[in-house]
C-alpha positions in Angstrom: 0.0 0.0 0.0 1.3 3.5 -0.9 2.0 6.2 1.7 -1.0 8.2 0.1 -3.3 5.2 0.4 -2.3 4.6 4.0 -3.0 8.3 4.8 -6.4 8.0 3.2 -7.2 4.9 5.2 -6.0 6.4 8.4 -8.3 9.3 7.9 -11.2 7.0 7.3 -10.4 4.9 10.5 -10.0 8.0 12.6 -13.2 9.6 11.3 -15.2 6.4 11.9 -13.8 6.0 15.4 -14.4 9.6 16.2 -18.0 9.3 15.2 -18.5 6.3 17.4 -16.8 8.1 20.3 -18.7 11.3 20.0 -22.0 9.3 19.7 -21.2 7.4 22.8 -21.1 4.0 21.1 -17.6 3.6 22.5 -17.6 4.5 26.2 -15.0 6.8 27.9 -12.1 4.7 29.2 -12.8 1.9 26.7 -9.6 0.4 25.2 -9.1 0.8 21.4 -7.6 -2.5 20.4 -5.2 -2.1 17.5 -5.6 -5.7 16.3 -9.3 -5.6 16.3 -9.6 -2.3 14.5 -7.1 -3.3 11.9 -9.0 -6.5 11.2 -12.3 -4.5 10.9 -10.9 -2.2 8.3 -8.7 -4.7 6.6 -5.7 -2.5 7.4 -2.1 -2.9 8.6 -1.1 -1.5 12.0 0.5 1.5 10.3 -2.8 3.4 9.4 -4.4 2.3 12.7 -1.5 3.9 14.7 -1.8 7.0 12.6 -5.7 7.1 13.2 -5.0 6.8 16.9 -2.6 9.8 16.8 -5.4 11.8 15.0 -7.8 10.8 17.8 -5.3 12.0 20.5 -4.8 15.3 18.7 -8.6 15.8 18.8 -8.6 15.0 22.5 -10.8 11.9 21.9 -8.2 9.3 22.9 -5.2 9.0 25.3 -2.1 6.7 25.0 -1.1 5.2 28.4 2.3 3.4 28.9 1.7 -0.4 29.0 -2.0 0.1 28.8 -2.4 1.1 25.1 -4.8 3.6 23.7 -8.1 4.3 25.4 -11.1 6.6 24.9 -10.6 9.8 26.8 -12.8 10.6 29.7 -14.0 14.1 30.4 -15.0 16.2 33.5 -17.2 19.3 33.9 -14.1 21.4 34.0 -13.3 20.2 30.4 -16.9 21.0 29.3 -16.5 24.6 30.5 -13.0 24.9 29.0 -14.5 23.9 25.7 -17.3 26.5 26.1 -14.9 29.3 26.9 -12.8 28.4 23.8 -15.8 28.2 21.6 -17.1 31.6 22.8 -13.8 33.3 22.1 -13.2 31.7 18.7 -16.8 31.9 17.5 -17.0 35.6 18.3 -13.7 36.2 16.4 -15.1 34.3 13.5 -18.4 36.2 13.5 -16.7 39.6 13.6 -14.9 38.6 10.4 -18.0 36.9 8.8 -20.5 39.6 9.5 -19.6 41.9 6.5 -20.0 38.9 4.2 -23.3 37.6 5.5 -26.2 37.8 3.0 -29.9 37.6 3.5 -29.8 34.1 1.9 -27.3 32.9 4.5 -29.3 34.4 7.3 -32.5 32.7 6.0 -30.7 29.4 5.9 -29.5 29.9 9.4 -33.1 30.7 10.5 -34.3 27.4 8.8 -31.6 25.5 10.7 -32.9 27.1 14.0 -36.5 25.9 13.1 -35.2 22.4 12.4 -33.5 22.4 15.7 -36.6 23.4 17.6 -38.6 20.7 15.8 -36.0 17.9 16.5 -37.3 14.9 18.3 -33.9 13.4 19.2 -30.6 14.7 20.3 -28.6 13.8 17.2 -31.0 15.8 14.8 -30.8 18.7 17.1 -27.1 18.6 17.3 -26.8 18.5 13.5 -29.3 21.5 13.1 -27.5 23.4 15.9 -24.0 22.8 14.3 -25.4 23.9 10.8 -26.7 27.2 12.3 -23.3 28.1 13.7 -21.4 27.0 10.7 -23.6 29.1 8.4 -23.1 32.4 10.2 -19.4 31.8 10.9 -18.2 30.2 7.5 -18.1 33.6 5.7 -15.2 34.7 7.8 -12.9 33.0 5.3 -10.4 31.8 7.9 -10.0 28.1 7.3 -7.7 27.5 10.3 -10.1 29.2 12.6 -13.0 27.3 11.3 -11.2 23.9 11.6 -10.5 24.7 15.3 -14.1 25.6 15.9 -15.2 22.3 14.1 -13.0 20.3 16.6 -14.6 22.2 19.5 -18.1 21.5 18.2 -17.2 17.8 18.0 -16.1 17.9 21.7 -19.4 19.7 22.5 -21.4 17.0 20.6 -19.7 14.3 22.7 -20.6 16.0 25.9 -24.2 16.5 24.6 -24.7 12.9 23.7 -23.3 11.8 27.0 -25.7 14.0 28.9 -28.7 13.1 26.7 -28.8 9.4 26.1 -32.6 9.5 26.3 -35.5 11.7 27.3 -34.6 14.4 24.8 -36.8 17.3 25.2 -37.5 19.8 22.3 -36.8 23.4 23.0 -37.0 26.8 21.4 -33.6 28.5 20.8 -34.3 32.1 21.6 -30.6 32.9 21.5 -30.3 31.8 17.8 -33.3 34.0 17.0 -31.7 37.0 18.8 -28.4 36.6 17.1 -30.1 36.5 13.7 -32.2 39.6 14.6 -29.1 41.6 15.5 -27.3 40.4 12.4 -30.2 41.5 10.2 -30.1 45.0 11.8 -26.3 45.2 11.4 -25.8 45.3 15.2 -22.7 43.2 15.2 -21.6 43.9 18.8 -24.9 42.7 20.2 -24.9 39.7 18.0 -21.3 38.7 19.2 -22.3 39.4 22.8 -25.3 37.1 22.5 -23.3 34.4 20.8 -20.6 34.5 23.6 -23.3 34.3 26.3 -25.1 31.6 24.4 -22.1 29.3 24.1 -20.9 30.2 27.5 -24.0 28.6 29.1 -22.5 25.1 28.3 -22.0 23.2 31.5 -23.0 26.2 33.7 -26.5 25.1 34.8 -28.2 21.8 35.9 -30.4 19.9 33.7 -34.0 19.1 34.7 -36.7 17.0 33.2 -40.0 18.5 32.1 -41.3 17.4 35.5 -38.7 19.4 37.3 -36.7 16.4 38.4 -33.0 17.2 38.4 -30.8 15.0 36.2 -27.2 14.1 36.9 -26.0 15.8 33.8 -24.8 19.2 32.6 -26.5 21.6 30.2 -25.3 21.5 26.6 -27.4 24.2 24.9 -25.0 26.0 22.5 
């Protein structure tokens, strides 16, 4: 197999494993067995090891001496760290994107908000939420910044799926609507302030069921 083919296979393996980890199909602390993964993908150990390195770079896996590679665990402090990083980077992206936002882009972002409000499960809500953020940030034209934000959204999705394995409750995203209203008026400062507060809520408040019963989880609402 050529070096280019191994690189492509490593990317596919890491992407597949990342999707499973983010969705909670592979639990935090679970060992990633190189032999089993190589057999599943019909690969040698070389692309599997490269896939593991990519997962480590994303914060999804950790390598431990004499224990191999395991799925990374996370704590509330990490959830809040990701929220703070997202708030800073997304505001930076929005400031640069704002001059390039068109009515069509804002309409598409509003459609994404409606789709999120109508979601009946956590996965469809996360997809709609991520689409909203991507639509209003992508016109910044800063690919490195957008790649970093994408990684942070993947981390947020992992926290979200861990918190909401069941009993998903539909919600109306008033922050998204406020951000869009400010952007349509050209009030960029208020849009940025609302976005920062919106993302900053992640991990900051307890989650309760519709009956008011506290859940042993943290809020992922951004």
